[in-house]
C-alpha positions, 0 to 999 in steps of 0.5 A: 460508610464502610470505614466507619462501620469497620471501625465500630466493629473492631471497637466492639471486638465483633470480628466476624463482622470485621472479617465481613467488612473487610471482604466486601471492601476487597471485593469492591476494589477488585470489581472496580479494577475489573471494570476498569480493565474491562473498559480499557480493553473494549476501548482498545478493541474499538481502536483495533477495529477503527485502525483495521478499517483505515489500513485495509483501505491503504492495503487495497490502494497498494494492491490496485497500484501494484496490479496497474503496474505490473500489468504494463510490464510488458509495455515497459520492456518493449518501450525501453528496448526500443529506445535502447536499440535506437540509441545504439544506432550510429549517427547523430541525428535523432528523430523524436521518440513517439509519445502520447499527448494524453500523458499529462495536462501539466508537464510542459514536456511529454514523457517518452516513457509512460508509466503510472505514478501513484501514492504509496501509503503507510503512514496510518499504519505507522502512526496506529502502530506506535500508538499501540492500536495493534497490540491486540492483533494477532502477532503473526498477522501484525508482523505480516502487515508490518512487513507489507507496509515496509514494502510499500514504502520501498515502492515509493522510494523506488517509483521516486527514483525511477520517475527522475530517470523517466524525466531525464529521458524527455529529451528523446521526445524532441528531435535533436542531435545526439553525440555517441557519448550523449547516446551512451549516457542516455542508454545508461539511464535506460539500463538504470530504469530498467533495473528499478522497473524490475525491482518495482515489479518484484517487490510489488508482486510480493505485496500482492501475494502477501495481501491476498493472503491476509484474507481481508474482510470486504463486504459485497459493495466494497468488493464490487467497487474494487472490481469496478476500479479494475475494469476501469484501469483495464479500459484506460490501459487498452486505450493508452497502451494497445496490446502490449498491456496484460489485462489485470486479473482478479480471481478472487472477485470472480464469484461476484462476476466483477473480475476481469475486464480484458 
């Protein structure tokens, strides 16, 4: 319609009308581009909001995992030290190291080094980052979160390696005869496990510090649920590890009255 009218105006040499029609056409094109751009931006913002909700859940899970693990740091040190001292004693006879019957319901042989093994999630972040869902996020915040999930991935690798060494120590849960060479080999495994555990502690504490600095948005229900998770972990740790564990503290939850449970 516009083009037919424009052709007629040119034929009639009505240049004012030609100019007016041209302005209308250009304005229409610009408006269409603007609407399309606005729609795309709105879609990107919606994708960012959805992705933020998903990664917030993963960040909170990592936060809980670290707080749980680091609260048992003293138990780990005491347990490894006791095993190491016994391994360095002379003689071939080995009395079974103490272990808990509550370690697992699936494994045939209980662990003598009991440490929580948790899932460390970074897949959603990597997937949404590659998809461009975080393109509208503040670059500095995106960089900080990317570093956190990089550390989360490292936690998974170190936990897997530490778990392999914990499994190699299961023989110490059985009464046995251990030669001096076997004792030294097992002591070497304990030493490696100790270094791996220190690395897990340090990387994990950095994750906690960085997550606390993100100012994650949690509603009252989510914060209360998080406090209850820590309360349950403190109770179970107290039953399993007695006094060597450090109660999990969560100062940022204190205002809701759902923080520490010694």
